[in-house]
N, C-alpha and C positions, 0 to 999 in steps of 0.2 A: 092910712088904712087902705086906700085904693092901691097904693104901691105894693103892699103886702099881698093883696089878692092877685095882682099881676104876676108877682114872682111865683106865687103858688100855682098859678095857671101855667106858667112856663115850665115849672118843674113837673107838673102832671103831664103836659104835652110831650116833654122829653122822655118821660117814663113810658108813655104809650108808644112813642116812635121806636124806642129801643126794643120794646116787646114785639112790635111788628117786624123789625129787622131780624130779630132772633127767630121768629116764626118762619120768615122767608128763607133764612139760611139753613134751617134744619132739613128740608127736603133735599137740598144739594148735598149735604153731608151724608144723608142716607143713601143717595145714588152712588156717591164715590165709594162708600163702604160696600155696596152691593157689587160694584165692578171689581173691587179688590177681592171680594169673596169668590166671585166667579173665576177670576184668574188663578186664585189659589187652588180652587177645586180642579181646574184643568191641569195645573202643574202637578197636583197630587195624583191625578189619574194617569198621566204619562202617555207617551206615544212610542211607537216602534217604527223605525225606518228600515226597509229591506229592499234588496234588488232581486227581482224575479227573472230567471232566464228561461226562454222557450226555444226548443230546438225541434226540428222536424226533418227527417231524411226523405227525399222524394227522387223519383227518376227524372233525369233531365229530358227535355223535349226539343232542344235546339242545340246546334253546334256552331261555333265560330271558327272557321278554318282559315288559317293564314297560309297563303300559297302564292307563288310567283316565279320569277325568273331573273337570273343575273348573267351578264355576258361581258367578257373582257376582249378588248380590241386595241389596235395601235392608236386610234384616235377616239375622241369622245363621240363624234358623229357616227363612226362605224359601230361602236359599242351600243349606242342608243338604237340605231337602226336594226342591228341584229337582234337585240333584246325585244324590240317592238314586234318582230316577226314571231318570236316565241310566245309573246303575250297575246298576239292575235289568234294563234292556234288554241291557246288556253281559253280565251273568252268564247271561242266557237264551241269548244267542248262543253263549257258550262251551259251554253244555250241548249245543246243536245240533251243535257241532263235536266232540262226544264227548270233551271234556276232563274227566277225573275231578276231583271236588271236592278231592281230596288234592293235586292239582297246581295249585290256585289259592289264593293266599295274599295277604291284605292287608298291604302293607308301608308304607303311608302313609295317614293319615286325620286331617284337622284343618280347622278353620274359623278364619280370621283376618280382622281388620278391615282395611279399606283407608283410608288417610288422605290428606287434602289439606292442603297447607301454604301459607299466605300471610301477609304482614306484618301485615295488619289482624286477621284472625280467628284466626291461629295454626293450631294443629293441629285438624283436624275430620274426624270419621269420615264417609266418603262411601258406605260399603257394606261388604259382607262377601263373602269368597270361600271356598267349600268345596272341599276337595281330597280325592280318594279314589283311591289307586293300587293296582293288583294286580300281583303277579308270577306269571306263568303259565308253567308248564313245558310245552314242546311238542316232540315228537320227530319229526314228519314235516316235516323242514326244507325240503322243496321247496314247502310250502304256507304258509310263514310270511308271505310278502307278501300272499297272499289273505286270511289271517286278519286282518292289520292293516287291510286295506281294508274288510273286513266289519265290523270293530270300529268303525272311523271312521263308517261308514254307520249303525251302531246308536247313535251318540251319543258315543263315546269321543273326546275332544278333547285328551287328555293322553297322548301316546305317547312313552315314553322310549326308552332303548337296548334293543337285542336282543343279549344276550350268549350266545355259543356255547361249549359245553363238552363234555367227555367224562364221561358219567354214572358209569362205573366205571373209574377210572384204574388200578386194580389189574390190569386185564387186560393192561396194557402195562408193568407194573412190572419184570418180569424182563428185558425187552428193554432198557429204559433203564439199569438197573443194570449189565447186561453191557457196554453201550457205555461207561459210566463207568469200569468196571474195565479195559477195553481201553485207554482213553485214559490211565489212570494207569500201566499197564504200559509203554506207549510212551514216556511222559515219563521214567519212571524208567530205562528202558533207555538213552535218549539221555544222561541225566545220568551214568550209570555209564560209558558209552563215552567221554564227554568227559573223565572223570577217569582214563581208562586203567585202568578196573576192569571187572568183570563183575557182572551183576545176580544177587543171591542169592535166598533164599527170601522168601516173603511173611510179614511179621511181624504186621501188624494192619490192620484196615479199620474205619472208623467213618463214620457220617453226619456231614455238616458241621454239622448242627443248624439250618440255615437254613430247612428245610422239614420238615413232618411231615404225612403220611408222606414217605419219600424222594422219591417221584415227585410232582411238582406240575405242574398245567396252567395255562396263561395264557389267560384269557378275552379274546377279541377282539370289539370292537363291530362289529355288522353295518353294512355300507355300504348306505344306502337311497337309491334314485333313482327318479324317475318315468319309466316307460316310455312309448312312443308311445301306448299304449292307455289310459294314465292309471293303470295298476296300479303297485303298489310292488314293486320288484325287490330281493331280498335275496341277497347273496353270502356264504355262511358262511366260505369260506376254509379254512385249516388251523389246527389247534391244536398248539402245540409243548409237549411234555412234557419236563421236564428234572430232573436230580438231580446233586448233587455229593458225592463221597466222598473222605475223607482216608485215604490208603493209605501204609503204611510197608513198605519192603523192606530186606533186608540187602544189603550191597555187599561183594563178594569182592575 
């Protein structure tokens, strides 16, 4: 009789334990179901990924002038010495134009041999040419042509391109980014409308990674032409700042 009661007690305890385990497992199952439901709802809502482009044309406020001299002589020493005299006159001219030393930088300097080739003598050195080029920052764009003319008169015989730029592009950064965001919203709205849906909230924005910082300017080479008076005419034109943003919206 005691053995029968013990077995009954064990069976009752097992039943109660099973009930407890079942009651503990139920909340977990409910949470998993809720997570699956949320994910299904998000997938049903959908998202739209678009790229927004922002562009802004502005007047340049600085020019980078490539200017220098080159001289050919029978020896490397003579070529370098003669070229140094030309560059000395050029640097003195730049001082007269009140251009700070910090805005003058040497970007190229070398002396190379010149060769003559023929079937009988083969390769023969005929002389040496010395090159020295400066990059000059100049901000009074209306006087760029006159600066180049005066530099040529002082002995500069190696005038390269004149690149125009915006010295502080951050000044226009907010405007360009705003244009890119407006373009992205317009594209996303058109996509949602075409899908018979409506545009939802903004989910994320990121830079495309093609430029750092987001706003980047394109330098344009100056167009140089001789005027009737023999002076050099420079037309700066406009600089185009642009950025691209990757934007994600929810779609209802």
